[in-house]
Phi, psi and omega in degrees: 000133180247135175256120180235155176287308179234132172243129178246125180262108180110134179236043168277204181303315184292311182298315182289322179296319178293316179303314181290324178293325175294315181292331175299323181272326181223084185301338182263007184294136178278113184232133170246136177244127179256115183205120183280336188283149178260356178235151177239139186239141170269088189295326178301340180284345184293331174301318182284333172295314179293342178260007177076017182263314178259155167272148182307318186294341179293343186257009185227136172221161178291145179299323180300325184286337182253348179288127178304136186294334185282346185270161171262121184262120172261107181278079188204176176243162177270130178265330186203142174255130177235074187297331180295335179254009181053052186213154169232149177251127180275164177301332179287349183097347180292142178255126175251121174264152185218156168272326176217145182237140173239124178261119183219049187280346189075194180245182184244125174280121188261071181299330183286349183290340180247108181305134178089346185289308188302317182282348180267341186299135176088003177206170180056027177079011182258125185213176176197129174285358179278003175230134182306316185284344184260339182304319177297329178294326176303311181293325177300317179293319180299315182294327186272339184281118180252336178200164178125209186231129180240125178248137176236127187243154175222127182277178174299152176289160001274147171224159176276142184050076186299342179271350187301320178301323178286321181303316179301319183291314182296317179294324177295313181298321179298317179295316179296321180293319180297332181257016177058032178255342188301324181294344179258003183240127175269120184247133176230139172254108184257100186245139176290343183284174180256358180217157180296322179211150189286341179249115192298334183298335184263352185295315182304315180293323178293321179297327177299321179285326174301317179289319181301317182270001181056046180278134173279112182272113183245092181276159183055039174246110181251121179293127183235350180198143177232129173246093186297308183303324180264000179052058178231137178238131181255133182239146166268119186245130177255126182270184185297337180270000181086004178276147181245150176208162177265134179234131179256129180239138174276159180208155168255332174222134178229112175259119187249131165262117186287154169302153184224148184210171176292148177303145184303320183291335176282312182301329182272001186262165176291352182279346192272151169274188185296338181264358175101353182272156178294128189272096185245159166291125187293343180267316184262344182064021175268143179299142185289336182252320186253110191288343179259018179240132177233163178215155186214148172087206190292344186277350185277159181264008176296147186277047178256165175291136182274089183224161176297328178295326176297318179299322181301324178274332182285323188303313179295328178295313179297317181300311181296314184289328177294315179295325175297320179298318179297334180262011181059035176250157182290154176284119186246339181283142186239136171256128185256020173085014184303136171212155180225142178222094178287103186276108184281091186276341171197164179292112182108354178220139181225141166266112188270086180284122177225123187203162181237203181305139178073010180078012179293131181290135180228067182294140177276314180271151179299143185294338177290338178270314180221120170267103186298344181275359181232150179296141186213143175285328177299319180294327175295318178300319177300313182294312187281319188254312188284314187296318175299320178296315179300319182297303186288321191256344179243296186302312182287351181248013175076016177266103195268058180295124181058030181227020180293126183289152166278164183228146172280151182283134179294152185299332181287338184255341189272155174241350182252215182291148183299336183249020180287128182294148175276000000 
């Protein structure tokens, strides 16, 4: 049995960013990180791999190279959470006790939820930028398709990077248009949602690209079955009257965004809400029941967009509030729901969607420089050049550039509401 001050479950973007943010504030802090994988991936880059912009290897590094040197790394998985005893049980059987816990497991891609999908991936024109090994196949299909039918799908929410299914489509259409093939290709966006994008401010510009590429927008279309050998995709379609029926579509290329859910070990734990996600206060990211437990990233049930950019703002909040918890002080750092989705509408232009809780716009750059609701070359530069650098060299190393949390005013100082930001 090991006794640690802080245990972090997961060494993806969230786990490593929190570890580094904690060490920035307390270099001598005792931290254990539980992570079974030996590689770390820059997942936002997979869209650009599938669009022929990045090479696959640009998005992968060894876990050892990005793990903070001061932490103890347990290359294992968690089998059980016992929050009442401040402990987790690893798959190895070892028990880790903690003073504070951070859950950063990410979410689970549910490839098995669609019959026929898993066995079709990587052949018969079926691909997905949501997997490292498949993103190059996406670009291979784009380059080889000269005519035919291309389907791009989006499942019901929640999913990580809600714009990614569209990004794959726009970059594909741009490539086909540049090679004079688009007029021979029928493109459809089959989304389970009722709108093109969840934040209305960005919809008009996206609709312009839907029209430019002559994309058939098929809303309330949920992919429920894939027949790879016969190149057929079956959808559950809800019409204007709310009635549903099954529709079968043929394809030459099928880009699938898989359904997504909370990891099984989280959903089965006392930390989960009714839907399986870690039940946190959306402002402090502290668990609603267990005061020494925090969570970060895609696994939380806060109503924010599940993106790496969200993690960049969440990590300092978790770090500050966790350290306050260890000192028996109140959680004062606030997360305002920030998320970012750089929508790659063509090679060289991005609509830089940045928004928080309730769809409130939260632009990082001044609007005179970048209007995030319109396609911009500056935003493409941010997506292609700046964001990977920020991820590897700042965010994962606890350098919180443009990510300083806001704080609630302490009761002794405030005259207004207890949670009014300073």
